[in-house]
C-alpha positions as CSV (number, residue, x, y, z in Angstrom):
1,X,-0.1,0.0,-0.3
2,X,1.0,3.5,-0.6
3,X,1.9,6.2,2.2
4,X,1.2,9.2,2.7
5,X,5.0,10.6,1.7
6,X,4.9,8.0,-1.2
7,X,2.1,10.3,-2.4
8,X,3.8,12.9,-2.0
9,X,6.9,12.3,-3.8
10,X,4.5,10.9,-6.9
11,X,3.0,13.9,-7.1
12,X,5.3,16.0,-6.8
13,X,7.0,14.6,-10.0
14,X,4.2,14.9,-11.9
15,X,4.1,18.2,-11.3
16,X,7.6,18.5,-11.9
17,X,7.4,16.5,-15.6
18,X,4.1,18.1,-16.6
19,X,3.8,21.9,-15.1
20,X,0.6,23.1,-12.7
21,X,-0.5,24.3,-16.1
22,X,-1.6,21.2,-17.8
23,X,-2.6,19.1,-14.5
24,X,-6.0,19.7,-15.0
25,X,-6.3,19.1,-18.6
26,X,-4.2,15.9,-17.7
27,X,-7.1,15.5,-14.9
28,X,-9.7,16.2,-17.3
29,X,-8.6,13.6,-20.2
30,X,-7.9,10.9,-17.4
31,X,-11.1,11.2,-16.4
32,X,-12.7,11.2,-20.1
33,X,-10.8,7.6,-20.7
34,X,-12.4,6.4,-17.3
35,X,-15.3,7.3,-18.5
36,X,-15.2,6.0,-22.0
37,X,-13.7,2.8,-20.6
38,X,-16.7,2.1,-18.5
39,X,-19.1,2.6,-21.2
40,X,-17.8,0.2,-23.5
41,X,-17.3,-2.6,-20.7
42,X,-21.0,-1.6,-20.2
43,X,-22.0,-2.0,-23.6
44,X,-19.7,-5.1,-23.9
45,X,-21.8,-7.3,-20.2
46,X,-25.1,-5.9,-22.1
47,X,-23.9,-7.4,-26.1
48,X,-22.7,-10.8,-24.4
49,X,-25.8,-11.0,-22.0
50,X,-28.3,-10.7,-25.3
51,X,-26.0,-13.1,-27.6
52,X,-26.0,-16.3,-24.7
53,X,-29.4,-17.2,-24.8
54,X,-31.3,-18.5,-21.9
55,X,-32.7,-22.3,-21.4
56,X,-36.0,-22.2,-20.6
57,X,-37.5,-23.9,-17.5
58,X,-38.7,-27.3,-18.1
59,X,-42.0,-28.2,-16.6
60,X,-41.2,-31.7,-14.3
61,X,-44.7,-32.2,-14.3
62,X,-45.3,-32.9,-17.8
63,X,-41.7,-35.0,-18.2
64,X,-43.1,-37.9,-17.0
65,X,-45.9,-38.4,-19.1
């Protein structure tokens, strides 16, 4: 698990690499990417659920006749 000191060091390195002005833009892009990923994965799950046929329940009382 990442502690507070490691997190602060990582944030400082990111600020040095990208600059303070680019951080909001970088965060916005990251948020949009995560939103698109969630949307795509949700659509994929819905598509696979639609394609998998579900078995109709059989009536066990009619099976003996």
